[in-house]
C-alpha positions as CSV (number, residue, x, y, z in Angstrom):
1,M,40.0,203.1,43.5
2,G,39.8,202.4,46.9
3,S,41.7,199.8,50.0
4,S,40.5,195.8,49.3
5,G,37.2,195.7,51.3
6,A,36.5,199.5,49.9
7,G,33.8,198.1,47.6
8,K,35.3,199.0,44.0
9,T,34.3,195.6,42.0
10,T,30.8,195.6,44.2
11,M,29.5,198.9,42.7
12,M,31.0,198.4,39.2
13,D,29.2,195.3,39.2
14,V,25.7,196.9,40.4
15,I,26.6,199.8,37.9
16,A,27.1,197.2,34.9
17,G,24.4,194.7,35.9
18,R,26.5,191.9,37.1
19,K,25.9,191.6,40.7
20,T,24.3,188.3,41.4
21,V,24.1,188.2,45.3
22,G,22.8,190.8,47.8
23,R,19.9,193.4,47.6
24,T,20.7,196.3,45.4
25,T,18.1,199.6,46.3
26,G,18.2,202.9,44.6
27,A,17.8,203.6,40.9
28,I,20.4,203.5,38.0
29,T,20.1,205.9,34.9
30,I,21.8,206.1,31.3
31,N,21.6,209.8,29.7
32,G,18.9,210.6,31.7
33,R,17.1,207.7,31.1
34,P,16.0,204.1,33.5
35,K,18.9,201.7,32.4
36,D,17.3,198.7,30.4
37,P,19.3,195.7,32.0
38,E,19.4,193.5,28.5
39,S,20.3,196.3,25.9
40,F,22.5,197.9,28.4
41,A,24.5,194.7,28.5
42,R,24.5,193.9,25.0
43,L,26.1,197.7,24.3
44,T,28.6,197.7,27.2
45,G,32.1,195.1,27.4
46,Y,33.4,194.0,30.9
47,V,36.6,192.6,31.0
48,E,36.8,190.6,34.0
49,Q,39.5,190.0,36.2
50,T,39.9,186.3,35.8
51,D,41.1,185.7,31.8
52,V,38.0,182.6,30.8
53,H,38.6,182.0,26.8
54,V,38.0,178.5,25.3
55,P,41.4,176.7,25.1
56,L,41.3,175.5,21.8
57,Q,40.2,178.5,19.9
58,T,42.4,181.1,18.0
59,V,42.8,184.6,18.5
60,G,40.9,185.4,15.5
61,E,38.1,183.1,16.1
62,A,37.5,184.1,19.8
63,L,37.3,187.8,18.1
64,R,35.1,186.9,15.3
65,F,33.2,185.0,17.5
66,A,32.2,187.9,20.1
67,A,31.9,189.8,16.9
68,A,29.2,187.2,15.3
69,L,26.8,186.8,18.1
70,R,27.2,190.4,20.2
71,L,27.0,193.0,17.3
72,P,23.8,194.2,16.2
73,A,21.7,191.9,13.8
74,G,22.2,194.6,10.7
75,F,25.7,194.7,10.9
76,S,27.1,192.9,7.7
77,S,30.0,190.4,7.4
78,Q,32.2,192.7,5.9
79,E,31.5,195.4,8.7
80,R,32.3,192.5,11.3
81,E,35.6,191.2,9.5
82,E,36.7,195.3,9.2
83,L,35.8,195.7,12.9
84,V,38.0,192.5,14.1
85,R,40.7,193.2,12.3
86,V,40.8,196.9,13.5
87,V,40.3,195.8,17.2
88,A,43.1,193.0,16.7
89,G,45.7,195.8,15.7
90,L,44.4,198.2,18.4
91,V,45.3,195.2,21.2
92,E,48.5,194.7,19.9
93,L,47.5,190.9,18.6
94,G,47.2,191.0,15.0
95,P,50.3,188.9,14.6
96,L,48.8,186.4,16.7
97,E,45.7,185.8,15.3
98,G,45.9,182.4,14.6
99,C,47.7,181.3,17.7
100,L,45.7,178.5,19.9
101,V,44.1,180.4,23.4
102,G,45.5,177.9,25.3
103,T,46.1,177.0,29.2
104,P,46.7,179.5,31.6
105,G,50.4,178.6,32.8
106,A,50.6,175.4,30.7
107,S,50.4,176.7,27.1
108,G,49.4,179.1,24.8
109,L,49.3,183.1,25.4
110,S,50.8,184.6,28.0
111,A,49.0,186.2,30.9
112,E,49.7,189.9,29.6
113,Q,48.6,188.4,25.9
114,R,45.6,186.6,27.3
115,K,44.6,189.8,29.0
116,R,44.7,191.9,25.9
117,L,42.2,189.3,24.3
118,T,39.8,189.4,27.2
119,I,39.7,193.1,26.5
120,G,39.7,192.5,22.6
121,V,36.6,190.5,22.6
122,E,34.8,192.9,24.6
123,L,35.6,195.8,22.5
124,V,35.1,193.8,18.9
125,T,31.5,194.2,20.3
126,N,31.9,198.4,19.4
127,P,30.7,198.8,22.7
128,S,30.1,203.0,24.1
129,V,31.3,201.6,27.8
130,I,33.7,199.2,28.7
131,F,33.7,198.4,32.3
132,M,37.8,196.4,33.5
133,D,37.9,195.1,37.0
134,E,41.6,194.9,37.7
135,P,43.0,195.0,34.7
136,S,46.2,195.1,35.5
137,S,45.6,192.1,38.6
138,G,48.2,189.2,38.3
139,L,50.6,190.8,35.8
140,D,54.7,192.2,36.3
141,A,54.9,195.7,35.9
142,R,56.1,195.7,32.4
143,A,53.1,193.6,31.3
144,A,50.4,195.9,33.5
145,A,52.4,198.7,31.6
146,V,51.5,197.3,28.0
147,V,48.1,196.6,29.2
148,M,47.2,199.7,30.4
149,G,48.8,201.3,27.5
150,V,46.0,199.4,25.4
151,V,43.2,200.6,27.6
152,R,44.5,204.4,27.2
153,T,44.4,204.1,23.4
154,I,40.7,202.6,24.2
155,A,39.9,205.3,26.0
156,D,41.3,208.0,23.3
157,S,39.1,206.4,20.8
158,G,36.2,208.0,22.6
159,R,34.9,205.2,24.5
160,T,34.4,205.5,28.2
161,V,36.4,203.0,30.2
162,V,35.2,202.4,33.9
163,C,38.2,200.5,35.5
164,T,38.8,199.4,39.5
165,I,42.4,199.4,40.0
166,H,44.2,198.8,43.3
167,Q,47.8,200.3,43.4
168,P,48.7,201.4,40.4
169,S,52.1,202.3,39.3
170,A,52.9,205.9,39.1
171,A,53.2,206.3,35.6
172,I,50.0,203.9,35.1
173,F,47.7,206.3,37.5
174,A,48.9,209.2,35.5
175,S,46.7,207.9,32.4
176,F,43.6,208.2,34.6
177,D,41.5,211.0,33.3
178,D,38.9,210.9,36.6
179,L,38.9,209.3,39.9
180,L,36.5,208.1,42.3
181,L,38.0,206.8,45.9
182,L,36.3,204.9,48.5
183,R,36.9,204.2,51.8
184,R,36.8,200.7,53.1
185,G,32.6,200.1,53.4
186,G,31.9,202.1,50.5
187,A,32.5,205.7,51.0
188,V,33.1,208.4,48.6
189,V,36.1,210.2,50.2
190,Y,37.1,212.2,46.3
191,N,35.4,212.4,43.3
192,G,37.3,214.5,40.3
193,A,39.9,215.3,38.2
194,A,42.6,212.3,39.0
195,A,45.4,214.8,38.7
196,G,43.2,217.1,41.4
197,V,43.4,214.3,44.3
198,V,47.3,215.1,45.4
199,P,46.1,218.5,46.3
200,Y,43.1,217.8,47.6
201,L,44.2,215.4,50.0
202,S,47.2,217.1,50.9
203,R,44.5,219.8,53.1
204,Y,44.1,216.9,55.5
205,A,47.9,215.6,55.4
206,P,51.4,216.4,54.6
207,A,52.1,216.8,50.8
208,P,54.1,213.4,49.6
209,A,57.8,213.1,49.0
210,A,59.1,213.9,46.1
211,G,59.2,210.4,43.4
212,R,56.7,208.8,45.7
213,N,53.5,206.8,44.4
214,P,51.0,209.7,44.5
215,A,48.8,206.0,44.2
216,G,50.5,204.7,47.3
217,W,50.5,207.9,49.5
218,M,46.4,208.5,49.0
219,L,45.4,205.1,50.0
220,E,47.7,205.7,53.1
221,V,46.3,208.6,53.6
222,V,42.5,207.2,53.4
223,A,43.4,204.5,55.4
224,A,45.0,206.5,58.4
225,L,42.4,208.8,58.4
226,A,39.3,206.2,58.4
227,P,37.1,206.4,61.9
228,G,38.6,203.9,64.3
229,S,42.2,203.7,62.5
230,R,43.9,205.4,65.1
231,A,42.0,203.3,67.9
232,G,42.8,200.1,66.4
233,M,46.2,200.4,66.5
234,G,48.9,198.7,69.2
235,A,50.5,200.6,71.9
236,G,53.9,201.4,69.9
237,E,52.4,201.9,66.5
238,A,52.4,205.0,64.7
239,P,50.2,206.1,61.5
240,P,51.7,206.0,58.2
241,D,54.6,209.3,57.2
242,A,51.9,210.7,54.8
243,A,49.4,211.2,57.9
244,A,51.7,211.4,60.9
245,A,50.8,215.0,61.4
246,A,47.0,215.7,60.5
247,A,44.0,216.5,62.4
248,A,41.8,213.6,63.1
249,V,39.2,214.2,60.2
250,D,36.5,212.4,58.4
251,L,37.2,212.2,54.5
252,A,33.9,211.0,53.6
253,E,31.9,214.4,55.5
254,E,34.7,216.5,54.1
255,Y,33.9,215.1,50.3
256,E,29.7,215.7,51.2
257,R,30.7,219.2,52.2
258,S,33.1,220.1,49.4
259,G,31.6,220.9,46.2
260,M,32.6,217.9,44.3
261,V,29.1,216.6,45.0
262,E,27.2,219.4,43.1
263,A,29.9,219.1,40.7
264,A,29.7,215.5,39.8
265,A,25.7,215.9,39.8
266,R,26.0,219.0,37.4
267,R,28.7,216.8,35.1
268,A,25.8,214.1,34.8
269,S,23.1,216.5,34.4
270,E,25.2,218.3,31.0
271,A,25.5,214.6,29.5
272,A,22.4,213.5,29.5
273,A,20.9,217.1,28.3
274,S,23.5,216.5,25.6
275,A,22.3,212.9,24.9
276,A,19.2,213.7,24.8
277,A,19.8,216.1,22.5
278,A,21.9,213.6,20.0
279,A,18.8,211.1,20.3
280,G,16.7,213.9,19.1
281,S,18.8,214.4,15.8
282,E,18.8,210.6,14.8
283,Q,16.5,209.4,12.1
284,T,16.6,205.8,12.3
285,P,17.5,203.5,14.8
286,R,21.2,202.2,15.1
287,D,20.5,198.5,14.0
288,E,18.5,199.6,11.2
289,E,21.9,202.1,10.5
290,A,24.8,199.6,10.8
291,A,24.1,197.8,7.5
292,A,24.8,200.8,5.4
293,R,27.9,202.1,7.6
294,A,31.4,202.2,6.3
295,W,33.9,201.4,8.9
296,D,34.6,204.7,9.8
297,E,30.5,205.7,10.5
298,V,30.2,202.3,12.8
299,E,33.7,203.6,15.2
300,A,31.8,206.9,15.5
301,A,28.6,205.1,16.1
302,G,30.2,203.1,18.6
303,S,31.0,206.3,21.0
304,S,28.0,208.3,19.9
305,A,25.2,206.3,20.0
306,Q,22.7,205.8,23.0
307,P,23.7,202.9,25.0
308,C,20.2,202.4,26.2
309,S,19.0,202.1,22.7
310,G,18.6,198.8,22.6
311,A,20.0,196.6,19.7
312,A,18.5,193.4,18.1
313,A,20.7,190.6,18.5
314,P,21.4,187.8,16.4
315,G,18.8,185.3,15.7
316,A,19.0,181.8,17.6
317,W,19.7,179.7,14.1
318,V,22.7,182.1,14.0
319,Q,23.8,181.6,17.7
320,F,23.6,177.9,17.4
321,S,25.8,178.2,14.2
322,A,28.5,179.9,15.7
323,L,28.3,177.7,18.8
324,L,28.3,174.4,16.9
325,Q,31.3,175.2,15.0
326,R,33.1,177.0,17.9
327,N,32.4,173.1,19.3
328,L,33.6,171.2,16.5
329,L,36.6,172.8,16.0
330,G,37.3,172.4,19.7
331,Y,36.7,168.7,19.1
332,W,38.9,168.0,16.1
333,R,41.9,169.6,18.0
334,N,41.7,167.8,20.9
335,P,43.4,164.7,19.6
336,G,44.3,163.9,23.1
337,H,41.0,163.5,24.0
338,N,39.5,161.9,21.0
339,I,42.2,159.1,20.3
340,P,42.7,157.9,23.6
341,R,38.8,157.6,23.5
342,Y,38.5,155.1,20.9
343,L,41.0,153.3,22.2
344,I,39.7,152.8,25.5
345,T,36.6,151.8,23.5
346,L,38.0,149.3,21.6
347,A,39.9,148.0,24.4
348,M,36.8,147.6,26.6
349,A,34.9,146.1,23.5
350,L,37.8,143.2,23.5
351,L,37.6,142.8,27.0
352,I,34.2,142.2,27.2
353,G,33.8,139.9,24.2
354,T,36.3,137.8,25.3
355,V,34.5,137.4,28.9
356,E,31.3,136.9,27.4
357,F,32.3,134.9,24.4
358,G,29.9,133.3,22.6
359,K,26.7,133.2,25.7
360,S,24.5,134.9,23.5
361,R,24.7,132.1,20.7
362,R,21.3,129.9,20.1
363,E,22.8,127.1,20.9
364,Q,23.4,127.8,24.5
365,L,19.9,129.1,25.5
366,T,18.9,125.7,26.8
367,D,18.2,126.5,30.1
368,A,17.8,129.3,32.8
369,R,21.6,129.7,33.1
370,G,21.9,130.1,29.4
371,V,19.0,132.9,29.2
372,Q,20.7,134.4,32.2
373,N,24.1,134.4,30.3
374,A,22.7,136.2,27.1
375,M,21.1,138.9,29.2
376,G,24.0,139.3,31.1
377,S,25.8,140.0,27.7
378,M,23.2,142.2,26.3
379,Y,23.4,144.2,29.9
380,M,27.4,144.6,29.3
381,I,27.0,145.6,25.9
382,V,24.3,148.4,27.2
383,I,25.8,149.7,30.3
384,S,29.7,149.9,29.3
385,L,29.9,152.4,26.7
386,A,26.7,154.5,27.7
387,F,28.8,155.1,31.2
388,E,32.2,155.9,29.3
389,A,30.3,158.5,27.0
390,A,28.9,160.0,30.6
391,F,31.9,160.8,31.9
392,E,34.0,161.6,28.9
393,S,31.4,164.0,28.2
394,Q,31.4,165.5,32.1
395,S,35.1,165.4,32.5
396,G,35.7,168.2,29.9
397,M,32.6,170.7,31.1
398,A,34.2,173.0,34.5
399,Q,36.0,174.7,32.1
400,E,32.8,175.3,29.7
401,R,31.1,176.2,33.0
402,S,33.5,179.7,33.3
403,V,33.0,180.0,29.7
404,Y,29.3,180.3,29.7
405,A,29.4,182.6,33.2
406,R,31.3,185.1,31.1
407,E,29.1,184.6,27.7
408,R,25.7,184.5,30.2
409,A,26.5,188.0,31.5
410,A,27.0,189.5,28.3
411,R,23.9,188.0,26.7
412,T,26.1,186.5,23.8
413,Y,23.6,183.7,23.5
414,G,20.6,182.0,24.9
415,P,20.3,178.7,26.8
416,G,18.5,176.9,23.8
417,P,21.1,177.5,21.2
418,Y,24.0,176.6,23.7
419,L,22.8,173.6,25.0
420,A,21.6,172.3,21.0
421,A,25.1,173.1,20.4
422,Q,26.9,171.1,23.4
423,A,24.4,168.1,22.6
424,L,24.8,168.0,18.9
425,V,28.5,168.1,18.7
426,E,28.7,164.4,20.2
427,A,27.2,162.9,17.6
428,P,29.6,162.6,14.9
429,F,32.4,161.9,17.2
430,L,29.9,159.3,19.3
431,A,28.4,157.8,16.4
432,P,32.2,156.3,15.0
433,Q,32.6,155.4,18.8
434,T,29.3,153.2,18.9
435,L,29.9,151.7,16.1
436,L,33.5,150.6,16.4
437,Y,32.3,149.5,19.8
438,T,29.5,147.2,18.5
439,A,31.0,146.1,15.4
440,V,33.3,144.4,17.8
441,L,31.2,143.0,20.6
442,Y,28.3,142.1,18.4
443,P,29.9,138.9,16.9
444,L,32.1,138.5,19.9
445,V,28.8,137.7,22.4
446,G,27.3,135.9,20.0
447,L,24.1,138.1,19.0
448,R,21.6,137.3,16.1
449,P,23.9,137.1,12.7
450,D,21.8,139.2,10.6
451,A,21.5,143.0,9.2
452,G,18.7,143.6,11.4
453,G,19.7,142.4,14.9
454,F,23.0,144.4,14.1
455,F,21.5,147.8,13.1
456,F,19.0,147.4,15.8
457,A,21.2,146.7,18.9
458,L,23.4,149.8,16.9
459,L,20.8,152.3,17.6
460,V,20.3,151.4,21.1
461,V,23.6,151.7,22.1
462,F,24.0,154.9,20.4
463,L,20.8,156.4,22.1
464,S,21.5,155.0,25.4
465,A,25.1,157.0,25.5
466,A,23.7,159.9,23.6
467,C,20.8,159.7,26.7
468,M,23.6,159.3,29.2
469,I,25.4,162.5,27.3
470,L,22.7,164.5,28.0
471,L,21.9,163.2,32.1
472,S,25.4,163.9,32.5
473,Q,25.6,167.0,31.1
474,A,21.7,167.9,32.9
475,L,23.5,167.4,36.4
476,V,26.7,170.0,35.5
477,H,24.1,172.9,34.4
478,V,22.0,172.1,38.0
479,T,24.8,171.4,40.1
480,P,26.6,174.2,41.7
481,A,30.1,172.2,41.5
482,P,31.5,170.3,38.5
483,Y,32.8,167.5,41.4
484,L,28.9,167.8,42.6
485,A,28.0,166.6,39.4
486,S,30.5,163.9,38.9
487,L,29.6,162.7,42.3
488,L,25.6,162.2,41.6
489,L,26.6,160.8,38.1
490,S,28.5,157.8,39.7
491,V,25.9,157.4,42.3
492,I,22.8,157.8,40.4
493,G,24.3,156.1,37.1
494,G,27.0,154.1,38.1
495,S,25.1,152.2,41.3
496,L,21.3,152.9,40.8
497,F,20.8,153.0,37.3
498,N,23.5,149.8,37.1
499,V,21.3,147.5,40.0
500,L,17.8,148.8,38.7
501,C,18.0,148.2,35.2
502,G,16.2,145.1,34.9
503,F,19.2,142.5,35.0
504,M,20.4,142.0,38.6
505,A,17.0,142.7,39.9
506,P,14.5,141.9,37.3
507,L,11.6,144.1,37.5
508,P,9.0,141.4,38.3
509,T,11.2,141.0,41.8
510,L,11.0,144.7,42.3
511,P,9.5,145.8,45.6
512,A,6.7,148.3,44.1
513,W,8.4,151.5,46.2
514,W,11.2,151.2,43.5
515,R,9.2,150.5,40.1
516,W,9.5,153.9,39.6
517,F,12.9,154.3,39.6
518,Y,13.1,151.5,37.0
519,Y,10.6,153.2,34.7
520,S,12.6,156.2,34.9
521,N,15.9,154.8,34.1
522,P,17.4,154.7,30.4
523,L,19.4,151.9,30.7
524,A,16.3,149.7,31.4
525,Y,14.7,151.3,28.4
526,S,18.1,150.2,27.0
527,L,18.7,146.6,27.8
528,Y,14.8,145.7,27.5
529,A,15.0,146.8,23.7
530,I,17.8,145.1,22.6
531,S,17.3,141.9,24.9
532,A,13.3,142.0,23.3
533,D,14.6,142.4,20.0
534,Q,17.5,139.6,20.5
535,L,14.9,137.0,22.6
536,G,11.5,138.8,22.9
537,S,10.5,136.2,19.4
538,E,12.5,133.3,20.4
539,E,11.2,130.4,19.9
540,Q,13.8,127.7,20.6
541,L,12.5,125.5,23.8
542,M,14.0,125.1,26.7
543,A,14.3,123.3,30.4
544,S,12.5,125.6,32.7
545,P,13.0,126.1,36.8
546,L,8.9,127.3,36.3
547,Q,8.0,124.0,34.9
548,V,9.4,120.8,36.4
549,G,10.3,118.5,33.7
550,G,8.8,120.3,31.5
551,L,10.2,122.6,28.3
552,I,9.1,126.4,27.1
553,P,9.7,128.6,24.7
554,V,12.9,130.8,25.6
555,K,10.3,134.1,25.2
556,E,8.0,132.5,27.8
557,H,10.8,132.2,29.9
558,L,11.9,135.7,29.3
559,S,8.4,137.4,29.7
560,A,7.9,135.7,33.4
561,V,11.1,135.9,34.8
562,F,12.7,139.3,33.4
563,G,8.9,140.9,31.9
564,I,10.2,141.5,29.0
565,Q,8.0,141.0,25.7
566,A,8.5,141.9,21.8
567,G,6.0,143.5,19.5
568,G,4.4,145.6,21.7
569,R,2.9,143.3,24.5
570,G,4.0,143.3,28.1
571,V,5.3,146.4,30.4
572,F,6.6,148.4,27.5
573,P,5.1,148.5,24.0
574,G,7.5,146.6,22.5
575,E,11.3,146.9,21.4
576,W,10.6,150.1,19.1
577,G,8.4,151.7,22.3
578,A,11.4,151.3,24.5
579,V,13.6,153.0,22.1
580,G,10.8,155.9,21.7
581,M,11.3,156.3,25.4
582,L,14.7,156.9,25.6
583,G,14.3,159.4,22.9
584,V,11.7,160.8,25.7
585,L,14.1,161.0,28.5
586,S,16.8,162.3,26.4
587,A,14.2,165.4,25.8
588,L,13.4,165.5,29.4
589,Y,17.7,165.7,30.6
590,F,17.6,168.7,27.8
591,C,14.8,170.3,28.9
592,C,16.4,170.0,32.7
593,S,19.4,171.5,31.5
594,Y,17.4,174.6,30.1
595,L,15.7,175.0,33.1
596,G,19.2,174.7,34.8
597,L,20.7,177.8,32.8
598,R,17.5,179.7,32.4
599,F,17.0,180.3,36.1
600,L,19.6,178.8,38.6
601,Q,22.9,181.3,38.2
602,H,25.9,179.4,40.0
603,Q,28.2,182.0,40.0
604,K,28.3,184.3,42.7
605,R,29.7,187.8,42.6
């Protein structure tokens, strides 16, 4: 405990390994051994002050997801299910197991229920230690009492609960066993039994009046006796009543001179010796025993096993499968996003098709203007759905970033399985969207009426949209804020990719210093592939502006003006080579996302 700015959350973040800014010095030992960050993170729970969950998950699914990915690989499915059932009852969420989490303040669980779910998600991982940052923050008195009652029950089950709390009620304060009291600036002024803080501070200030909340009185005393606190008061101000008669004293210095420092060191040494003795008596590691334990044995191991011993995490395939299932359910349960998505696609295809009606028909390719019109219709086919899909994909990722930040800190899964599931979940929803778009637009603009041309165009449109989705996701993962990712997508995709894709500024006319961007533009490859397939082999003669009074085949005009040729010639190795380059760029964007998640830390603590 301590006033705002005393360093409560900072100290707990450092101990738990969640601190991402600043410089940390010193050493942390667990049961007398140096702390291993990876295993310690997997064997502890951390309840953040802000409750961040997937809105379209149910309570039961949230608990099962955590159990599947954060329990050691040796736990059987029956043990996990039993653990979920027990935890749901412990946090009093059993009747709500099938309810969607929802959005805070709009739908789903109440603030108190969300906090209990946050605790349950951490508890279902069977941790030895649970850290809680202001678990009663934002709750009314009754909700706070319910939540802290759950916390007390968890402590009574044998787990260690490390909790920061600002100014609890008297009833909540009475439920704590031990207290570490900090003064503003981080100095320790008390470390011992919570019930002993009032007698201790009463040495330096008048005892609180009967019925007074000891937590409020305690913070007032510490603030009044802090160095410089009286000097900073106004001429007519008086110190708090509890400390009005107190003599000038530095509580941090008094603590150093008290016996509490030695007592704390003695308790730590005894705990380390006890843990070492318990570890010496174990014959097998925890993760090897887990598969054979019944629930009561698992429960006992949760409170007695060494937190620094480590446990084998589930493999990448298990992580990917759980993430993909969660993502698919989230998409399926969001008709408010999916139905408008398909309606907008249909409306866009009809709009473009009626504007560009018949401009790609073979009989229209009689002069340069006709070829330009055909290229324009293919240009619209390529870019429209790609941009729509990219912005749609980016729109729901702000909430996902917060969820990923929490689950990343808990070592729930790796960036590879997370990105693979995030990318693959788009496919079953993008495929019918692409089919609807191409089936409406292809005949309207008058593209070649054969199955080969249609399915090749369908492939190009799908890959173009998928590539832009991966780009939009990469921008989210490498930029510090979602709004910046959206801005960059508008500038790069909506402007540069649009202008430099080979239609408004064909490759032969581009200055040398812009050609590199053309070669890195997925829409350029998309337009190249579909136009090379449709017109790159067209032998029909047309009036050429390059040869006065003469006729040349359409394919020669296409090569001379746009730099596009079919069959493995020209700038790219044919239309299939351009399709292959879409795959290369997609892999590149995926790698950028992976590097961003692996090495960048956007959440600052």
